[in-house]
ZANU-962920 format. One line per field, with one value per residue: residue number from 1; residue in one letter; z, y, x of N, C-alpha, C, O in turn. Coordinates in steps of 0.02 Angstrom, whole numbers. Last residue first. Layout:
BEGIN
i (NUM|...) .
aa (A|...) .
n.c3 (Z|...) .
n.c2 (Y|...) .
n.c1 (X|...) .
ca.c3 (Z|...) .
ca.c2 (Y|...) .
ca.c1 (X|...) .
c.c3 (Z|...) .
c.c2 (Y|...) .
c.c1 (X|...) .
o.c3 (Z|...) .
o.c2 (Y|...) .
o.c1 (X|...) .
This chain:
BEGIN
i (142|141|140|139|138|137|136|135|134|133|132|131|130|129|128|127|126|125|124|123|122|121|120|119|118|117|116|115|114|113|112|111|110|109|108|107|106|105|104|103|102|101|100|99|98|97|96|95|94|93|92|91|90|89|88|87|86|85|84|83|82|81|80|79|78|77|76|75|74|73|72|71|70|69|68|67|66|65|64|63|62|61|60|59|58|57|56|55|54|53|52|51|50|49|48|47|46|45|44|43|42|41|40|39|38|37|36|35|34|33|32|31|30|29|28|27|26|25|24|23|22|21|20|19|18|17|16|15|14|13|12|11|10|9|8|7|6|5|4|3|2|1) .
aa (S|L|Q|T|S|K|G|R|V|Y|L|R|T|I|P|T|T|D|R|R|P|K|I|A|L|E|E|D|S|H|L|I|R|Y|H|S|D|E|I|I|V|T|V|L|K|G|V|H|R|P|G|L|K|I|P|Q|R|N|V|M|I|R|G|S|A|H|V|R|R|Q|A|R|S|S|G|A|P|L|P|P|P|P|L|P|T|S|A|A|R|A|G|P|L|Q|A|A|K|S|A|T|I|P|C|P|W|T|G|I|L|A|G|A|A|I|A|H|I|L|H|G|G|L|R|M|T|V|T|S|G|A|L|V|E|L|V|A|R|Y|W|Q|E|M) .
n.c3 (-181|-16|37|48|2|162|317|347|370|502|607|723|810|792|930|876|792|637|512|382|218|109|-61|-160|-198|-281|-283|-218|-221|-179|-27|28|154|305|418|523|548|458|399|253|186|42|-41|-148|-235|-232|-339|-404|-464|-391|-253|-132|13|171|316|501|595|544|387|256|72|-51|-190|-141|-146|-34|-25|92|189|300|376|463|548|631|674|502|381|331|154|-5|-89|-183|-365|-435|-496|-562|-626|-699|-613|-592|-578|-604|-712|-842|-838|-776|-899|-962|-887|-762|-574|-510|-462|-328|-227|-97|53|86|60|114|115|183|77|-39|-102|-295|-388|-562|-685|-714|-576|-470|-325|-204|-54|75|231|367|414|422|396|427|377|256|200|200|75|-15|-34|-56|-84|-25) .
n.c2 (606|653|802|947|1061|1141|1059|950|787|682|679|732|681|555|568|582|583|669|641|507|502|451|452|476|396|271|246|242|391|442|422|410|353|411|308|238|189|254|318|371|504|516|690|783|889|1029|988|883|973|1025|923|871|901|914|973|934|912|841|864|961|969|1066|1136|1274|1247|1089|933|883|721|621|448|302|174|53|-57|-160|-82|-97|-227|-164|-82|-242|-213|-190|-267|-396|-496|-651|-805|-979|-1110|-1218|-1160|-1138|-1046|-1071|-1131|-1025|-977|-1079|-1092|-1022|-866|-803|-727|-618|-582|-522|-356|-359|-413|-528|-545|-624|-661|-666|-723|-701|-674|-653|-662|-697|-720|-792|-747|-834|-843|-951|-1062|-998|-899|-948|-1092|-1074|-969|-1073|-1156|-1080|-1036|-1184|-1330|-1477) .
n.c1 (-524|-507|-511|-467|-534|-507|-475|-328|-232|-219|-128|-17|64|198|352|513|643|696|723|700|734|603|548|417|304|230|72|-66|-101|56|163|327|393|529|622|633|504|409|246|198|77|-6|-59|-148|-85|-28|102|188|273|362|391|424|526|494|524|468|384|312|315|232|284|319|269|224|83|67|-14|-86|-78|-80|27|16|175|230|255|248|204|40|-8|-27|-189|-284|-288|-441|-595|-617|-515|-631|-619|-671|-732|-626|-494|-447|-357|-244|-177|-155|-49|7|61|147|194|273|183|118|11|-125|-207|-389|-514|-503|-351|-276|-124|-65|26|116|140|-24|-81|-236|-265|-370|-461|-510|-585|-510|-448|-318|-216|-94|-92|-113|-9|100|70|84|194|290|177|208) .
ca.c3 (-249|-60|33|68|-28|105|239|382|370|467|552|680|835|775|898|908|798|714|554|447|284|148|13|-114|-266|-212|-333|-212|-273|-204|-72|7|111|244|351|516|598|510|433|299|216|98|-6|-66|-191|-248|-302|-333|-530|-450|-329|-188|-51|117|267|435|576|605|405|334|129|-25|-186|-167|-186|-46|-63|42|180|260|402|409|537|582|717|604|389|330|245|60|-49|-124|-274|-416|-436|-560|-589|-715|-667|-572|-521|-576|-634|-839|-863|-748|-837|-996|-894|-801|-630|-519|-487|-388|-233|-152|11|121|21|109|75|233|156|-14|-67|-253|-358|-462|-678|-740|-627|-511|-366|-231|-139|45|139|365|417|438|373|463|434|269|185|222|164|13|-31|5|-104|-47) .
ca.c2 (602|609|725|892|1011|1146|1099|982|863|676|618|778|674|597|538|579|500|676|668|537|485|522|412|461|478|304|256|180|349|446|382|479|354|433|366|270|206|219|332|307|473|459|626|745|806|1021|1055|874|919|1072|988|838|938|869|992|929|1004|816|817|940|967|1041|1093|1279|1279|1146|964|927|804|629|527|313|226|99|-13|-160|-130|-57|-182|-206|-105|-167|-252|-162|-225|-338|-478|-606|-766|-946|-1040|-1209|-1175|-1185|-1004|-1050|-1189|-1095|-936|-1062|-1091|-1103|-897|-843|-767|-632|-613|-543|-403|-355|-309|-469|-592|-570|-716|-647|-754|-698|-735|-643|-606|-761|-685|-803|-733|-813|-837|-878|-1067|-1057|-886|-901|-1085|-1135|-962|-1021|-1191|-1132|-1000|-1130|-1255|-1431) .
ca.c1 (-537|-450|-532|-437|-516|-560|-465|-398|-242|-246|-126|-67|15|197|289|462|604|652|755|663|746|660|561|472|350|275|119|-46|-137|-4|149|267|372|463|607|690|545|418|286|185|138|-33|-32|-147|-111|-108|68|134|203|278|440|407|517|486|498|531|406|326|285|295|249|319|295|287|99|108|74|-64|-31|-101|-44|2|80|206|276|255|248|84|-30|-17|-93|-269|-280|-395|-556|-650|-523|-583|-653|-586|-727|-658|-497|-484|-440|-276|-225|-180|-130|28|1|159|129|288|223|146|40|-69|-141|-294|-497|-549|-424|-318|-190|-106|-7|131|176|39|-77|-168|-275|-302|-447|-451|-614|-556|-521|-345|-279|-101|-70|-139|-97|101|64|8|156|269|217|156) .
c.c3 (-261|-97|-8|83|-4|46|181|325|374|445|495|612|779|793|860|859|861|712|618|483|347|201|55|-84|-237|-260|-279|-265|-264|-240|-125|-48|93|219|336|437|602|551|481|313|258|114|39|-56|-139|-223|-292|-331|-474|-457|-378|-251|-116|58|236|360|532|615|488|351|165|57|-102|-191|-197|-98|-57|30|148|246|305|419|473|568|655|629|474|367|275|143|5|-97|-235|-349|-443|-534|-588|-642|-649|-647|-517|-546|-633|-778|-848|-770|-802|-944|-925|-820|-686|-561|-512|-415|-299|-171|-44|106|86|83|91|194|167|30|-47|-188|-302|-445|-575|-689|-639|-573|-424|-303|-162|-18|145|255|383|460|395|449|435|331|219|227|216|86|23|42|-44|-39) .
c.c2 (491|605|710|839|969|1087|1089|1020|914|774|651|707|709|621|579|573|522|606|669|559|556|492|454|439|496|334|285|168|299|402|407|452|387|402|367|333|262|232|272|329|421|482|586|672|812|963|1025|917|880|1024|978|861|883|881|953|937|987|857|812|918|961|1010|1045|1204|1282|1182|1043|951|815|692|541|396|255|129|57|-101|-116|-114|-135|-162|-151|-171|-206|-203|-243|-255|-419|-558|-695|-874|-990|-1145|-1170|-1216|-1079|-1024|-1158|-1120|-990|-1017|-1078|-1138|-977|-900|-788|-669|-626|-577|-427|-382|-313|-394|-517|-591|-634|-642|-704|-726|-735|-712|-630|-709|-685|-771|-741|-823|-801|-895|-977|-1065|-963|-873|-1000|-1099|-1015|-978|-1128|-1132|-1017|-1085|-1234|-1381) .
c.c1 (-552|-536|-521|-471|-480|-506|-482|-419|-332|-256|-125|-62|-53|109|266|406|534|595|758|730|733|648|628|474|414|299|160|41|-107|-51|95|234|326|455|541|693|605|494|315|246|149|65|-41|-131|-108|-127|0|95|170|250|326|422|494|474|528|508|484|374|329|266|284|262|304|333|194|101|56|-14|-48|-74|-25|-33|51|138|275|293|235|139|2|-5|-103|-216|-292|-342|-487|-606|-569|-579|-633|-641|-710|-708|-564|-525|-466|-370|-254|-223|-168|-54|25|101|161|225|249|163|69|-29|-111|-259|-416|-511|-438|-377|-222|-148|-24|67|176|94|-7|-156|-223|-332|-377|-477|-552|-545|-557|-417|-341|-162|-78|-141|-124|53|47|-10|90|199|227|194) .
o.c3 (-317|-66|-56|142|-49|56|151|277|407|484|453|580|790|790|866|797|889|677|652|490|352|229|34|-60|-268|-320|-235|-280|-321|-294|-103|-106|132|225|355|415|644|574|524|275|307|71|83|-60|-94|-190|-339|-318|-491|-457|-385|-295|-148|38|252|346|533|653|488|349|156|80|-105|-206|-251|-137|-98|64|117|293|264|448|423|573|646|613|497|380|229|169|41|-80|-244|-294|-455|-565|-632|-600|-591|-697|-470|-485|-659|-778|-838|-739|-776|-944|-904|-783|-678|-577|-537|-395|-329|-119|-62|149|129|75|78|222|162|26|-41|-197|-255|-491|-536|-671|-604|-616|-412|-331|-144|-40|187|225|381|518|376|481|475|343|215|266|258|127|70|95|7|3) .
o.c2 (468|603|749|820|944|1079|1036|1016|897|817|659|690|710|569|637|571|474|584|670|522|616|468|477|402|523|325|320|114|277|378|367|453|399|368|325|373|304|282|243|351|419|477|601|620|837|964|998|897|842|1028|948|832|855|875|941|896|1018|835|777|924|955|1037|985|1200|1291|1139|1052|984|762|721|511|411|222|115|99|-90|-63|-172|-94|-106|-169|-223|-147|-217|-301|-202|-382|-567|-680|-887|-951|-1141|-1118|-1263|-1074|-1000|-1189|-1128|-994|-1019|-1059|-1198|-970|-957|-770|-689|-673|-620|-392|-442|-263|-343|-467|-630|-588|-622|-707|-761|-758|-770|-631|-704|-669|-781|-704|-873|-759|-939|-958|-1073|-964|-822|-995|-1071|-1005|-933|-1126|-1122|-988|-1087|-1249|-1380) .
o.c1 (-565|-589|-522|-468|-446|-446|-476|-380|-382|-277|-81|-12|-114|76|286|400|509|549|808|779|747|598|681|431|460|311|135|66|-107|-33|54|257|279|506|500|733|622|521|281|290|111|108|-81|-164|-74|-179|-29|38|124|188|272|455|539|416|586|465|537|417|379|205|345|212|293|393|222|120|11|26|-52|-46|10|-85|67|79|319|351|214|124|-1|1|-149|-187|-306|-364|-471|-598|-549|-624|-620|-675|-717|-716|-583|-565|-527|-418|-300|-284|-226|-104|83|97|217|214|198|189|34|-20|-84|-269|-382|-490|-403|-425|-182|-205|16|45|218|83|43|-200|-165|-386|-331|-506|-535|-513|-616|-436|-399|-175|-32|-195|-185|69|2|-54|63|169|197|239) .
């Protein structure tokens, strides 16, 4: 039995799992979350012959957060910077006005915009972060 198949069976026994074939990769999706990605053992011609196979209509969901991490949102200031836990992070003028998501991990911050990684910055202060969401004019995700 293939390694990816065994992993999915053990973790999600009894749950509905969607297997998405994307070229040379196969993605497992359960409850709207990406739970795993492995090399695809099926060729494109064989995939088209699978019973119940259809073209994907939605993009892949983002992968789950790493264990022990949290997520915060910030609006990029006119100076091209954001502030997380009293630490200024420079993203540059091309990102001004964007609502970015900051994945807060043990030793660094990952800054994302629409699931595209903009930067990874080291975390200087490891105290807990209390303000996770930005408030104010034009802060809704579009």
